[in-house]
Every structure is written in structure tokens, then in C-alpha cells.
N, C-alpha and C positions, 0 to 999 in steps of 0.2 A: 288161974289159966293154964292148961298144958304148953310148955315150951315147943318151937317149931323143929321138925325134924334135923339133924345134921346134914349138911351138905356135904358128900365125900367129893372130892374133886382131884383132877391130875393135869397138871399144867404142862405143856408141851412147849417149849421154847427154847432154840438152840445158843442165844447169846445168855452168857452166864450172868452179866450183870442185869439185863432186863428180867430175867427168870428169878433172881435173887429179890428184886423190887418187888414185882407182882405176886412171888410167893410169900415174902413177908408180909404185903398188906392184905392179901386174901387170907393168909393163915392166921393173922390176928383178928380177923372181924367174926365177930360172934358168929356161931353157927356154920361156920365154913370150916373144915378140915382137908388141909391139902397132904392127901395119902401119898401121893407120887409125883415126882417129876420126871421129864423126858425131853432129849435133845434131837432125837430123830423119829420119823414114822415107826420104825421099826421097834425102838424103845418103848413108843406109846402104845403101839400094840399090845406088845407084852404086858405093861402094865395095868393096862386097861382089861386085859383077859385076866389077870391077877387079883387087881383091887375091885372091880366091877364098880366103877365111880357112878355117882350122879352127874355130875358133870364134867365135861373135858373142854378145858379152856386151848383152842389148838391155833400154833401159829402158821400162818397162810404159807410161806417159804420156810423149808425145811430142807437139810442137806441131801436127804435122799428122797426128795420129792415135792410134789404140791399138796398143801394141807387137807385142801377140799378135797381132792382125788381120794384121801383116804378116810372119808367119813363116813362111807359104806363099811368100810373093814372095821372102822372103829366101834360103830354100831352094831356090828355083827359080833364081834368080841363081847360087848355088854349090851345088849338090848336094850335096857333102860336108861342107859346114858343119855344125858343131850350134850351135842355139840355146838361150842359157840367159838368162832373164828375171829381172829385177830389178825389185822393187816395193818401195813403202812400206809395205805391209799385204797379206799374202797370205791367201787363203781356198780351200777346197778346189775351189769350183766355178770359180776364177780358175785354179787348177792343172789342171782337167780341160780346160778351153780349151787350155790351152799344150800338154798331149796331144793333144788332136785336132787341134790346130794341126800337130802334128808337132816341137815344141820338145822339147829335152833336158833341161828344167828350171827351177825358179822358185826364186828366192831374196830374202830381204828384205833392204832396204838396211841395216838396223841389225844384219848379219851382221857379224864381224870379217873384215878384208882377208884374213887367213889361210884363212878359210873360204871365200871367195871363190875364191881361189888354188886350193884344194883343189877345190872345185865344177868352175872350169874345167879342171882336169887330167882329173878324172872324166869329164866328157861329151865331153873330146877323145878319150876312149880308147873310146867306146861306151856309157858309162854314164849314168844319168838321176840328177839330184839335185834332191830337193824339201825345203822348210823342213819342218822335224818337226812332225810331228801331222798332216799333209796328206793323206799317202797313203790312210789308210781312207776320208776323204771321196772322194778320187778314183776310188777303186775301186768307191765303192757309186754314184757317179755315171755311170761307164764301162759298168757292167754293169746300169744301170736300177733300181738299189734307191732312187735319188734320183729326184725330179722333175725334168723335164728341159722345164719350161716356158721357151720363148724358144730352146731348142736348134734351132730349125728357121731360127732369125735367119740371115741372110748376113753376111758381113764388113761390106759396104756398112750393111746394116740396123743393125748393132751399133753403128757409128760414128755413125749418125743417133740411135740412142736415147742415146750418149754426150751428142751434142750437145743432143738434147732435155733430157738430165738438167742440162746447164749454163744452159737457159732459152733456147736459139738459138730464132729464129723459122725457118720455111720458107723463108724469103730468105736468111736466116744460114746456114741448114744449105747449101743450094744454093751459096754463096759458098765455104763451108769446103770443102766437098765437091768443089768444081769442077763442077759438073752444072747442068743445066738446072733451072729452077723446078718446072715439072711433074715432072721426074725427082725431084727432092727431096720433092714432094708425095706421090708415090706410094711413095718408101721411108718415110715416115711413116705412110703409111695401113697398109703392110704390116706394120709395126712394132704398130701397135695391133691387127690382126687375128690377128697370131699370139701376142699377150700377152693376148689377150681384154679388151682395153679398149676404152672409147668417147671416151677424149679423152688428150690429151698429159700432161698432168697423173697420169691414173689410169694411163698407160702407165708414168710414170717410177716412179710408187708401188708397182706390181707390180714393176718390175725391181729397184728396192731390195730388196724383200721377198724376192725369189729369188736375189738374189745376183749378177743380171746387170751391174750397174754396178762391182763388183769390180774 
């Protein structure tokens, strides 16, 4: 019987101990080769373009941005790559964002390493994997049965919203995103308009209520 193709995998995780544990577990699994590790979105994009992996296991929160917002850029760098997102806590709205961004799955970090290995194999063969209980909510959101407040936010505006939730000022947002202060101010204004908020605090409150910060 012919052996299964080797799964080339990139692990994107900024916590060294977590990355070491996951990397060792997946790297020792038969048929999986961890070809690179990255700790930021920028590093992940560079390694994905260089290594052309089959699967990218991507942390949700990274030092330079939201992992889900980077899925499109990762798949542009390696069109055949399938992206599996890892997160501390998963919600249906977060899972819907993964689907809309072209991701192949969402798994919580509390999952057993064996579950992660199985998920990697599933997405590598074209399947999708989501934490139990999320799919009904994902279906509701994608079919319009659930509210889509904030659905028109661009990737940059979502990053801006996350920074607002951290208490960042407009100046800090411009520094963190690497854009001019006027551009950052425009991002903030667009976020407020799309969420129907009159202040940054109200925008964050609305975002939390609607699950946009998950």
C-alpha cells in the first residue's frame, strides 16, 4: 500500500513553551513535518512564502495582529496551504470569521494534542474542523439568521477595534499599525460609524456585546 503524502506544516505561536510543546508533538507524529516556526504574522508570511506548506497552524492572537485577519495573506503567499486557527476561547462569531477569511478550522488550545494532530490531518486532506458546538452558530451567521453588526469592517478596521479594546490611543494605533496618524484616525472613525457608536468606549462596548472581539 502506498504511504500517505508527507504533510508540511508551519507552526505560528508566539509563546515559546507552547510552541515547543506543540512543535514536538506534531513533529513526532508520523507523516507530519514541521518545516518552520514563527512567532509573528510577519514571520509567518515570510516562512509561508518560502516553505509553501500544506498546513499552517496559526495562533489567534499574535504580537503584530489578529491571526484570523492574516488568513487571506497567508493563503495568498501559499495558495495550497490550509489554515487551522488555535485560540484560547472559541465562539461562533469567531468561527464564522475563520470561514469567511478562507480558513479551514478553529480549535481551542485546551484540546488534547491528539485532537490537534487529527485536525491537522483532516484539513490537510481538504476537510474542515471546528470546536464542538460551533457549527450551528456559524451556519446562522453565514446564512443571515444571526446579526451581522460589524460585518462590513475591513481587516484594518478590525485590528483598530482590537487596539481600541486594549485602550490604545490614536497615536498608539498609528504606531502599532505602521500608518500615518490621520490614517489611524480615519480607521477609528470608520469603526465608530459601522458600529453605530458615538465614542471609542461605546464602540468597544458594542463590539464586546456582539462578539466582535472574540
